[in-house]
N, C-alpha and C positions, 0 to 999 in steps of 0.2 A: 623407413616409408611406410610398410605397411600399419604400425602403430599409428604413425599421424593419420595416415586414409582412416583410419577406426574414429579417430578425435573428430574427424570432421565429418562423416557420416553421424556418427552420433547427434553433434551439435545440429545438423539438419534434421535429422529425425525428429528429434528433442525441442526444435526450435517451431519446425512445422507443426506437429501436433500440438503443441501449445496454443497457437494461434489459430489451429483450424478447430481444434474442440469448444473456444470458446463464440466464434462464429456460429459453428452448428447449433449451441446453445439459444444466441440470440435468432435464427430462423425459426428454431424453435416455437421462440415467444411469439413470434412475429405469425408463424403458420397459427398457432393456435389463438393468437389475437384476431385473425380474420375469419378464423373458422369460429367463434362467439359471435359474428357480424361484428365487431366493436372497429373495425377497418374500413371506413366509407370516405374518408378522406385524399389518399393519397392511393398512387396507383401501384408501384412496385418497391420493392423490400429495400433497396438504396437509396430512392428518393425520398421514404419516409423516414430512413434511417438518420438522414440529410437534416428533415425538418424537422423532426421529433427531436434529435439530439443537441442540435448544434443551440438550439435555445435553453436545456434543461439544466438545472444546477446552476455548478459554480463555471460552465463552459464559455457564459459570453462573458464574464469576469476575465478568464483567462486570453481570451481574443483581443477584448478591451488592453488590458497591459500587452499584449503583445503587440498591437496596431500603435500605440499613441504611449506607451510609458506608464511610469506612475506618477499619479496628478500631483501637484504638492497643497494643492486647497481645490474644493467645488464638492460638485455629488460624486467624483470619481476617488476623490481623495482614499476613502476610506480601502478602497482596493489593495495599499499595502499589504494588509492584513496576509494578502497571499503572496509565497514567498516565490523568487524568480527566476529559479532552473525554467523549468518549462515552457513560461512566457519566451523565456527567450531561446529556445530550441525553436517554438514555434514561429518567430519572428523570422531566423534564419532559415527553417525551412519553405516558408510564406515566400522567399526571394524566388526558388524552383516552383511550386505548386501554386503559385498565385492566388492560394485560398486558406485562412488560417485552421477553420475547423478540418479540413482532409488534411494540414499537414499537422495539428495535433494528433488525428486519429492513426495517419501513419506513425508518426515518433511513438504513441502507445503500443502501437502494433508491433515495432520493431524491438521495443524495450521488452514488452510480454516475452514473445518468444526466448531473449537471451537471458531473461527471469527464469524462466521454464530448465533452461538449461543449467544453471546455475544453484534454480532449488534441486535439481536430480544430482549435481556435482556434488552440493552439498550431502546431500541426504545417501550417497553413496559412498563418501568416505565417513560418515560417523555411524553408518547402520546397515552398510552390505548394498549389492544390487536388487535385490529381493525386496526386502524394505523399501529401499528409494522407491520403486514402481510404486508402493502404496503411497508413501508420503507426496510423489509426484501426482499422482488420479487424486487424490485431496486439494490437491493448490489448483487443479483442472477445475472441480468439483466446489469450490467456494462459492457461496450463495451469492457474493456481492462481487465475482469474480466481470461481471457485465460494466462492471466500471473500468476494468481492465482495456476495451477496447475502444471505448471512448475517449474525448479531449478531457482527461482527468489527470492527473500525476500519478496515478495508483500505481502504472505500470514502470515509470520511469524512478518511481519511489523502492519496487519493490528488486528492480536488478539492481541498485548500487547498494541494498541493505545487502542482499544475496550474495554477490560482489565482495562489500564487506568481510561479508561473515567468511566466506568462505578463505579467504585470502589471510582470516585471522588468525583461522584454523590451520592453513597450509606456513605461517607465521612468514607471510613475504610482506613487510612493513609497511613500506610504501607505496603497494597495490593497494592495501586496507587503509593507509590515509586517506590518498585521493580518493578512491568510491564513498569514504566514509563522509570526504569533506563536501562533497558532490550532492550526497543524501542531504546533508546540515542543509546545502543552500537550495535544496527542493520542500521540504518539509519539516517544522521545527520539532517532529522525533528523530529525525536523523541522528541529534546529538546523543539519541539513548546508546548508539555502537559507540560510545567511548567507553562503555562498563566493560563489556566484554574485549575490547582490545587491550585496553588496559590490564582488565584480569591476566588475558593470554600472554602478556608483552609480559608481566610482573614473575609467571609461570616460567616464561622463558627462558628468562634471567638466572630465574631458584636452578633450574634443569642445568644450567651452563654457567655457573658459581660465578656471574661476570657480570658487569654492566656489559651491555651491549648497548651501542650509540644507535644503532638502525631502529630500537623498537621506537626511538621517539616520533618518528613518522604518524606514530599512533594520534600526536598530538594535533596533526592535521585535520581533525575529524571536527571538533570545534570553529573551526579558523571559518567555517562554510557557514554556521550561526553568526562569528564576529560579520561577516559581508554583507548578511541580508542585514543585520544593525545597522552597516554605515551604510546601506541604499538607505535606511529610514531616518540616517543624518540629512545624508547627500540631498535626500526630498523634499524631506519636510522639518529639517534643522533639528531632530530630536531622536537618538539610537531606541527610542521606547516608545515612538511616534504611536505605532501597529497594539500598543495595550490600548491607548485612550481608544481606539475607532475598533477593536475587540471588543471593548465591554459598551458602545453608544449602539443602537438601530442599525441594521438587521442583525447585526452578530449575536447582541449579548450574552457573550463570551466573557466573565470572569471566571477565573480560577479559583474554588474551592477544594477542600478535601474533598477524599474520593467518597467517605461515607455520605459527605450530606449530598451529592452530588447523585447518588446512588439514590438518595431517599427523593431528591427532587423529579428523578426518573418515574419513580413509584408514582409519585402522587399526579408525574401529568398522564403515565398509562393507564390508570383510573379518569382522570379527568377526559380524557381525550379519548373516545373508545377505537373512533376511526385511525388514530394515528398508534394508538398504544401498542396492536398486531405488525406494525409494520418498522416502527421508532423505537420505542422504548423497552417493549418486554425483549423483542431480540436481543438490547446492547447489555440488557441488567443481566439478561440468562447468562450471553454470552462473559459476561464479566467473572461469572462466579465457575462457569465454566472452564475458560482463561486458566484464574487460580487453581482448579483443580487439576488440570492440564501438567501445568506448570511444578506442583509439586509431585504427582506422578514422574513426570520427566527426571526427578533429582532421584526416583526410585527406582527408575529403569537408567539409571545412568548415563542420559542423556549427558554432552559437553557442559558444564556447570557455567561454559561463558556463551551458550546459545538461550540457556533456562534463565541466565542473567541478564542478557539481551531481550526477552521475553516480557522479565517481569520490569524492569527500564521504561520497555515500548510501553505496558499497558497503564502503566502508573502514569508515564506523562499524555498516555491519552486520556483516563480517565478524569483529569485533572479540569478537563473541561467544562465548566460549569452549565452550560447550556447544550450539551449533548445531543446532536442528532443525526450523528454520522457514525455513532461508535461499532455498529456492522460493520459496516465498510473500513473503518479504522485498523477493526479485527485483522482486518487480512494482511497486516503488514506485520502482524505477531507470529513473525518469521517459525520460533519455536512451536508451534500448534502443530504444524506438517510435520517435523521432523520427531516430534512426541506422537502424534499419530502415527507415524513407520513404525514407532519400537511398539509397541502393541502387539502381542503375542496371538492374540488370539484372533482368526480371524473371521469367526461368526459376530465377536463385538465391533471388527473392524468394516466388517459390510453392511453390518446395520448402521455404523454411522454415516459412512457413504451412501448409501442407499438415500438416507433423511437429508444428508447436503445434497443429493441429487434435487429430490423432491421438491426444497425451499427456493434452491436455484432456477426451476424451472418458474415457481412461484413469483421470485423477485422479478424474472426477466418479465415476463409475461404483466407484471405489475408496472413495470418501466416502459413498457411498451405502453401500456393505457393510460400513464403520464402519473401514477399515484406518486406521495410524497416519500418516493427512497431513496437515501440521502447517502 
């Protein structure tokens, strides 16, 4: 009973801290906005939060899908590019809370708290409790973390990915399959979980020197992707309807080889001074930081499956031809938090964490101001 109570207390502590820190950062950004005289339109924090972020980025698209579903034709047909799990949950929660944006924010914050718990559990399992705290701190201060408290898919996806990776490492195959399936029906990169799942399943059978039927549960992961393709077929008559919509305005998203995409981002960084420091340079720099980190993770003997997920996730993310959310996507590269925790040099860790904290305030302030942070 004592051990169970300790687990419950740990969950409550991490759940609460994860949500609280993200909201404190949002409040600091709002205070800074007010201090420089940029906020003279709305009276209070929550009213301004609602007005600002219910109409920002992809939020109106999720609200539209939650309200009316996918459209077979017309101006809204291109919203098929968004995966269905998050708007379905918004629809369900709105039955109680009577507001789609509020419902999205509640979903995101619940998932955020749970994701923090599973991030800590995964890091604790891999690195021990002291280094797990470092991984957790990096998760709290990742510069794009403000998306986690808003009506975006980030928190839902992060929760499901972290659950899946934790259950993969624990060899709980059905749990990892279900979490991976749900991740794959919430974001395209969810399919990347198949890489670490299959790797660990093979390793598990090699250790046991026999075929273990229950490991087949890992193949539930791509079922989420197939569900999304069937939604395309049912709504618009084509399993790959989303591909045509992604290539057209306003998405302009055609997959190209990563080197071509990075070259394009570099040219965009040179050509758009105002957006270069907000969008293009961060995602270019993060790509090379991510690659270096993955190799460092292998050197530090971070679990191969976790590093493999990081590589597969980055590969899928940087195939996007007109990438404007690279820094946000990299938040889902869970391997980076574990690898950061594995660093032994405390000074290096503190410098990295301090830099992330500074960039976090910069990003949140920019979001409050309405900068093109995507």
